[in-house]
C-alpha positions as CSV (number, residue, x, y, z in Angstrom):
1,M,-5.4,11.5,-25.4
2,A,-3.7,8.5,-25.2
3,F,-4.6,5.8,-21.8
4,L,-2.7,2.9,-21.1
5,T,-6.4,0.8,-20.6
6,N,-10.0,2.1,-21.3
7,E,-11.2,-0.3,-18.1
8,K,-12.6,0.9,-15.0
9,L,-10.8,2.0,-11.8
10,L,-12.4,2.3,-9.2
11,I,-11.1,5.0,-6.3
12,V,-12.3,4.1,-2.4
13,G,-12.6,7.1,-0.4
14,A,-12.2,9.5,-2.8
15,G,-13.7,11.9,-1.1
16,G,-10.8,12.2,1.1
17,M,-7.2,13.8,0.4
18,I,-5.9,10.6,-0.8
19,G,-8.2,9.7,-2.7
20,S,-8.3,13.4,-4.4
21,N,-5.6,13.3,-5.0
22,M,-4.9,9.4,-6.4
23,A,-8.0,9.8,-9.3
24,Q,-6.0,13.0,-10.3
25,S,-2.3,11.5,-10.7
26,A,-4.3,8.9,-12.5
27,L,-5.5,11.0,-15.2
28,M,-2.6,13.0,-15.2
29,L,-0.5,9.6,-15.8
30,G,-2.9,9.0,-18.3
31,L,-3.8,5.2,-17.1
32,T,-7.7,4.9,-18.1
33,P,-10.4,7.9,-19.0
34,N,-12.6,5.6,-17.1
35,I,-12.8,6.2,-13.2
36,C,-15.4,6.0,-10.6
37,L,-14.7,7.6,-7.1
38,Y,-16.8,6.2,-4.6
39,D,-17.7,7.7,-0.6
40,I,-20.0,7.2,1.8
41,F,-19.7,10.9,2.7
42,E,-21.9,12.3,-0.7
43,P,-20.5,16.1,-0.4
44,G,-17.2,15.2,-0.7
45,V,-16.9,12.8,-3.3
46,H,-19.3,15.1,-5.5
47,G,-16.9,18.0,-4.9
48,V,-13.8,15.9,-5.7
49,A,-15.9,14.8,-8.9
50,D,-16.9,18.0,-9.8
51,E,-13.3,19.8,-9.2
52,L,-11.5,17.1,-11.5
53,Q,-14.1,18.0,-14.0
54,Q,-13.5,21.1,-13.6
55,C,-9.8,20.1,-14.7
56,A,-11.3,19.5,-18.5
57,F,-8.8,16.3,-18.7
58,P,-9.5,15.9,-22.6
59,G,-11.5,12.2,-23.5
60,V,-12.5,11.3,-19.5
61,N,-15.2,9.6,-17.8
62,I,-15.6,10.8,-14.1
63,T,-18.1,9.1,-12.3
64,W,-19.1,9.2,-8.5
65,T,-21.5,7.9,-6.4
66,T,-22.0,6.3,-2.3
67,N,-23.7,3.1,-3.9
68,P,-21.0,-0.1,-3.6
69,E,-22.8,-1.7,-6.1
70,E,-22.6,0.9,-8.8
71,A,-19.0,2.0,-7.3
72,F,-17.9,-1.9,-7.5
73,T,-19.5,-3.6,-10.5
74,G,-17.3,-3.4,-13.5
75,A,-14.4,-2.6,-12.2
76,K,-10.8,-4.1,-12.7
77,Y,-8.3,-2.0,-11.3
78,I,-9.1,-1.0,-7.6
79,V,-7.3,1.5,-5.4
80,S,-8.7,1.9,-1.3
81,S,-8.2,4.3,1.0
82,G,-11.0,4.4,2.5
83,G,-10.0,4.1,6.2
84,A,-10.7,5.8,9.1
85,P,-7.1,8.7,8.8
86,R,-4.4,8.7,11.6
87,K,-4.3,11.8,13.5
88,E,-1.3,13.1,15.6
89,G,-0.2,10.5,18.9
90,M,-2.0,7.7,17.1
91,T,-0.1,4.5,15.6
92,R,-1.2,2.5,12.9
93,E,-2.4,-0.6,15.4
94,D,-4.7,2.3,17.1
95,L,-6.7,2.3,13.7
96,L,-7.0,-1.7,13.7
97,K,-10.5,-2.4,14.8
98,G,-12.2,0.1,12.9
99,N,-10.2,0.0,9.8
100,C,-10.2,-3.7,9.9
101,Q,-13.9,-4.1,10.3
102,I,-13.7,-2.1,6.7
103,A,-11.6,-3.6,5.0
104,A,-13.9,-7.4,5.9
105,E,-17.0,-4.9,4.0
106,F,-14.4,-4.0,1.2
107,G,-13.3,-7.4,0.4
108,D,-16.9,-8.8,0.4
109,Y,-18.2,-5.9,-2.1
110,I,-15.3,-7.2,-4.3
111,K,-16.6,-10.7,-4.0
112,Q,-20.4,-9.9,-4.5
113,Y,-19.9,-6.8,-7.4
114,C,-16.7,-7.3,-8.7
115,P,-15.6,-11.0,-8.3
116,D,-13.5,-10.5,-11.8
117,V,-11.3,-7.4,-11.1
118,K,-7.8,-8.0,-11.8
119,H,-5.5,-5.7,-9.2
120,V,-6.3,-4.5,-5.6
121,V,-4.4,-2.2,-3.5
122,V,-5.1,-1.2,0.1
123,I,-3.2,1.7,1.5
124,F,-5.3,2.3,4.7
125,N,-3.9,1.9,7.8
126,P,-2.5,-0.6,9.7
127,A,-2.2,-1.7,5.7
128,D,-0.3,-4.7,6.6
129,V,-4.0,-6.7,8.3
130,T,-6.8,-4.3,6.1
131,A,-5.1,-5.7,3.4
132,L,-4.8,-9.1,4.9
133,T,-8.4,-8.7,5.6
134,A,-9.5,-8.4,2.1
135,L,-7.9,-10.3,1.0
136,I,-9.8,-12.9,3.3
137,H,-12.8,-11.1,2.4
138,S,-12.5,-10.8,-1.1
139,G,-12.0,-14.4,-2.6
140,L,-9.4,-12.9,-4.9
141,K,-5.7,-14.9,-5.7
142,P,-2.6,-13.7,-3.9
143,N,-1.1,-12.1,-6.2
144,Q,-4.2,-9.8,-7.4
145,L,-4.2,-7.8,-3.7
146,T,-1.3,-5.8,-2.9
147,S,-1.1,-2.9,0.3
148,L,1.0,0.2,0.2
149,A,4.5,-0.6,1.8
150,A,6.8,1.2,-0.9
151,L,6.5,4.6,1.2
152,D,8.7,3.2,3.7
153,S,11.4,2.5,1.0
154,T,11.4,5.7,-0.3
155,R,11.2,7.6,2.8
156,L,14.6,5.3,3.8
157,Q,16.1,6.6,0.4
158,Q,15.2,10.2,1.2
159,A,16.6,10.1,4.6
160,L,20.3,8.8,3.2
161,A,19.5,11.4,0.6
162,Q,19.5,14.2,3.0
163,E,22.8,12.6,4.6
164,F,24.8,12.8,1.9
165,G,23.6,15.9,0.5
166,V,22.6,13.6,-3.2
167,A,19.7,13.5,-5.3
168,Q,17.3,10.5,-4.2
169,D,17.4,8.7,-7.4
170,K,21.0,8.4,-6.6
171,V,20.2,6.4,-3.4
172,T,19.6,2.8,-4.4
173,G,19.2,-0.7,-3.1
174,A,17.2,1.3,0.0
175,Q,14.3,-1.5,1.2
176,T,12.2,-1.7,4.1
177,Y,10.6,-5.4,4.8
178,G,8.2,-6.8,7.2
179,G,5.7,-4.5,8.5
180,H,4.0,-1.4,7.6
181,G,4.8,0.6,10.8
182,E,7.7,1.5,13.1
183,Q,8.2,-2.5,13.3
184,M,9.2,-2.4,9.7
185,A,12.9,-3.7,8.9
186,V,15.3,-1.6,7.9
187,F,18.0,-3.0,5.3
188,A,20.5,-1.2,4.1
189,S,23.1,-4.1,3.0
190,H,22.5,-3.4,-0.5
191,V,22.4,0.3,-0.4
192,K,24.4,2.5,-2.7
193,I,25.2,6.7,-2.7
194,D,25.5,7.2,-6.4
195,G,27.0,4.0,-6.9
196,V,29.6,3.5,-3.7
197,A,28.2,1.0,-1.7
198,L,27.0,2.6,2.0
199,A,29.6,0.2,3.6
200,D,32.6,2.2,2.3
201,K,31.0,5.5,3.2
202,N,31.9,5.8,6.4
203,L,28.5,6.1,8.3
204,S,28.7,5.9,12.3
205,E,26.5,3.7,13.8
206,E,25.0,6.4,16.1
207,R,23.9,9.0,12.4
208,F,22.6,5.5,10.8
209,A,20.6,5.0,13.8
210,D,19.0,8.4,13.2
211,I,18.6,7.7,9.7
212,K,16.3,4.9,10.8
213,L,14.4,6.5,13.1
214,R,13.6,9.0,11.0
215,T,12.4,6.3,8.5
216,T,10.6,4.5,10.8
217,Q,8.5,7.8,12.3
218,G,8.6,8.9,8.8
219,G,4.7,8.9,8.8
220,S,4.8,10.8,12.1
221,N,6.8,13.1,11.4
222,I,4.5,15.1,8.6
223,I,1.5,14.6,10.5
224,K,3.6,16.9,12.9
225,L,5.0,18.9,10.1
226,R,1.1,19.5,8.5
227,G,-1.4,18.7,11.0
228,R,-2.3,16.0,9.2
229,S,-1.5,12.3,7.9
230,S,0.7,12.0,4.4
231,F,-1.6,12.1,1.1
232,Q,0.6,13.0,-1.9
233,S,2.9,10.0,-1.1
234,P,0.0,7.4,-0.8
235,S,-1.5,8.6,-3.1
236,Y,1.7,8.2,-6.2
237,C,2.9,5.5,-4.6
238,S,-0.1,3.7,-4.7
239,I,-1.3,5.1,-8.2
240,K,2.1,3.3,-9.9
241,M,1.4,0.6,-8.4
242,I,-2.0,0.5,-10.6
243,E,-0.6,1.6,-13.2
244,A,2.1,-1.2,-13.2
245,A,-0.7,-4.1,-12.7
246,M,-2.4,-2.2,-16.4
247,G,0.6,-2.7,-18.0
248,G,2.7,-0.2,-17.6
249,D,6.5,-0.2,-16.0
250,P,6.8,-2.7,-13.6
251,F,6.9,-1.5,-9.7
252,T,9.7,-2.7,-8.0
253,L,9.6,-1.3,-5.0
254,P,8.4,-3.7,-1.9
255,A,4.8,-4.0,-1.9
256,G,3.1,-6.0,0.8
257,C,1.9,-9.3,-0.4
258,Y,0.4,-12.3,1.3
259,V,3.3,-14.7,2.0
260,N,3.0,-17.8,3.1
261,C,6.3,-19.3,2.5
262,D,8.0,-22.7,3.4
263,K,10.9,-21.8,2.1
264,C,11.2,-18.3,4.0
265,G,9.1,-19.1,7.3
266,Y,6.7,-16.6,7.1
267,K,3.2,-18.0,7.1
268,N,-0.1,-16.0,6.9
269,V,0.6,-12.5,6.5
270,M,0.6,-9.6,4.7
271,M,4.1,-8.3,4.8
272,A,6.5,-6.1,2.6
273,M,9.2,-8.8,0.6
274,P,11.5,-8.1,-2.3
275,T,9.0,-7.9,-5.2
276,T,7.6,-6.8,-8.8
277,L,4.4,-6.1,-9.2
278,D,3.2,-5.9,-13.5
279,K,0.5,-6.8,-15.4
280,D,0.9,-10.6,-14.0
281,G,0.2,-9.7,-10.8
282,V,2.6,-9.5,-7.6
283,H,5.8,-11.6,-7.4
284,F,8.2,-12.2,-4.4
285,V,11.3,-13.3,-3.6
286,Q,13.0,-14.5,-0.5
287,P,15.0,-11.3,1.2
288,Q,18.4,-11.2,1.3
289,G,20.5,-9.3,4.1
290,T,22.5,-9.8,7.0
291,P,22.1,-12.1,10.3
292,E,21.4,-8.3,12.2
293,E,18.5,-7.5,9.2
294,L,16.9,-10.7,8.7
295,A,16.4,-10.9,12.9
296,D,14.7,-8.0,12.6
297,L,12.4,-8.9,9.5
298,N,11.7,-12.0,12.0
299,K,10.8,-9.8,15.1
300,S,8.8,-7.4,12.4
301,Y,7.0,-11.0,11.3
302,E,6.2,-11.9,15.1
303,H,4.5,-8.6,15.6
304,L,2.2,-8.8,12.2
305,Q,1.4,-12.6,13.4
306,K,0.4,-10.5,16.8
307,M,-1.9,-8.1,14.9
308,R,-3.0,-11.1,13.0
309,D,-4.2,-12.9,15.8
310,E,-6.1,-10.1,17.3
311,I,-8.0,-9.5,14.5
312,I,-9.0,-13.1,14.6
313,S,-10.3,-12.8,18.4
314,L,-12.4,-10.1,17.5
315,G,-14.1,-12.4,14.8
316,I,-12.7,-10.0,11.7
317,I,-11.5,-13.1,10.2
318,P,-11.7,-16.9,10.8
319,P,-8.6,-18.9,12.3
320,V,-6.1,-19.7,9.8
321,E,-7.1,-22.7,9.3
322,D,-10.5,-21.7,7.8
323,W,-9.9,-19.0,5.8
324,K,-10.2,-20.9,2.9
325,T,-14.4,-21.1,3.7
326,L,-14.6,-17.8,3.1
327,N,-11.5,-17.6,0.0
328,P,-10.4,-20.9,-2.1
329,N,-7.7,-19.7,-3.2
330,L,-5.5,-19.5,-0.3
């Protein structure tokens, strides 16, 4: 079996549904034969490792551990779903304090055990601030760490495809920016449906408002339908991000990235932007949209600032002016 790289991929939170699906996706896509599964709960991660070994993927080395030093040492790529899951009735923000404390410890492990890691994807909620927390604590360069925001764009794409009765890949330009949550900014001015501009499809304001609601509530709807938070879609999207970082096809759906940009007007937050993720890390450009879309993005940015300031007030990260004491690369 041919692999994209032989370098170590670490799956954090591997005992859960997202983590186990990430590991299987990575093996099925042939990313690397060297996958380490880490979780604090021994029976779960042990069971995932046993089951993956029973799949009999040729030429692979699947290891598991509950020891962070063993897990992180030598890791070149990391995907972490190692936070508490979202339950019915909860928003992503309800997970703020506990998961940001987990993210701080996660970043500390990176700094201590694998400072030469090449790329990290953080996907546990609220992903904008857990990823920011991990970045500050890790000491990594901003282009080395991303969060999963692409799921919002694929949900918008899905809703539009269902509305117009076309295959999902026939919907292009459907993207969301800003926060990964109910405050996301939905950009549709560049959407095309099977090559035809959305503006020419005579979609009513009422129907588009419903599509936006279905997009922003996509995660909570999965919980209502399945009785648990999403796991297949975040697993696949995050592994496609790591695949791009390993040198596979670039990942061009919006990723959450660290933004400190005078030109854009957005400072010291992690947010979804027009991005490309490749072997050199993540790169972003300034969003282009209608005045209404950009106004929505500004509101989302303001919400992200409030969440950032809340974790500062909790002492999980220092005030912005002191971030360089933890991470000189910021």
